[in-house]
N, C-alpha and C positions, 0 to 999 in steps of 0.2 A: 504494500500500500504506500503510495507516495503521498506526502503531506505538505501542507504549507504551515509553518510555525510562525504565528504572529506574536509570539511571546505571551499571548493571553488566550489564544484559541487555536486549536489545531484543526485544520480543515483538510479533507481528502481532496486529491487532485485526479486520481485515477477515475476515469469515466465509469468503470464497472463498480467501483466502490460507491461513487455518488449515486448511481442507479439503485444499487442494493440498499443504501441508507435511505434513499427517498421512498422506496417500496416499504421498508420497515416503518417509516414514519406514517405512511398511509395505513398500514396494518394497526399500528398503535392507536391512531386516531379512531379507526373503526371499533377497536376494542373499548376505547374510552367512551364512545357513544353507546355501546351495548351496556356498559356499566352504568352510565347515566340513566338509560332507559329502565334498567332493572331497579335502580335506586328509586326512581319515580314510581315504579310499580309497588315497591315495598311501602313507600310513603302513602300511596292510595289505599293499600290493604290496611295499614295501621289506622288510617282515618276512618275507614268503614268499621273496623273492629271497635274503635273508641266510641263511635256513635251507637253501636249495638250493645257493647258490654262494659264500657267505661275505661278510663285511663289506667287504673290499677291492673285490670285484666291485660291490657295491651303491654304494660311493662313486664308482667310475668310471662306472657305469651312470647314476647320477643326474646326474653332470657332463655326460655325453653327452646325456641327455634334456633338460637345460637348454640346451645348445648347440643341439640340434634345435629346441626350442621358440622360442628367441630368434633362430634363424637366424644365429648368430654364429660358426659353425665356422671360416670363413676368417680372421676376425679373431683367433680363438684360436690358430690355426696361426701366423700372423704374430707375435703376441705371444710365443709359445713359442720361435719361431726367434730373435727379437730377444733374448729373455732368455738363450738358450743362447749366442748370439754374444757378448753382453756378459760373461757369466760366464766363458767360455773365454778371452776377451781379457784381462779384468782379474784373474782368479784362476786362472791356468794351473796353479799348483802345488797348488791346493786339492783335497781329496779328492772 
C-alpha cells in the first residue's frame, strides 16, 4: 500500500486501496443505517409497551430482553444472590 504522510493523516494512494476503502465505507454506512432502523424499532416497541403496561414493566422487560440477548441470566442470578448475601450480612439493620 502506498501512502501519503501529511504528518497528521495518512492517506492511501494506490487506486485499489482507495477503491477497497471506499467500498468499506459504503458497507459501514449501510450497517449504521440498519442499526439506526433497529434502534427506532426498539424505541417504538418500548413506547407501545409503556402505554399498555407502564414504565416499570418496560424497565424490567428491557432488562430481561438484555439478559436473553446476552445469555447472561445465570450470571445475573448469581450476582443478585451475592449482593443480597453481602447486604444482609453487612447491613442487617438497614431498611
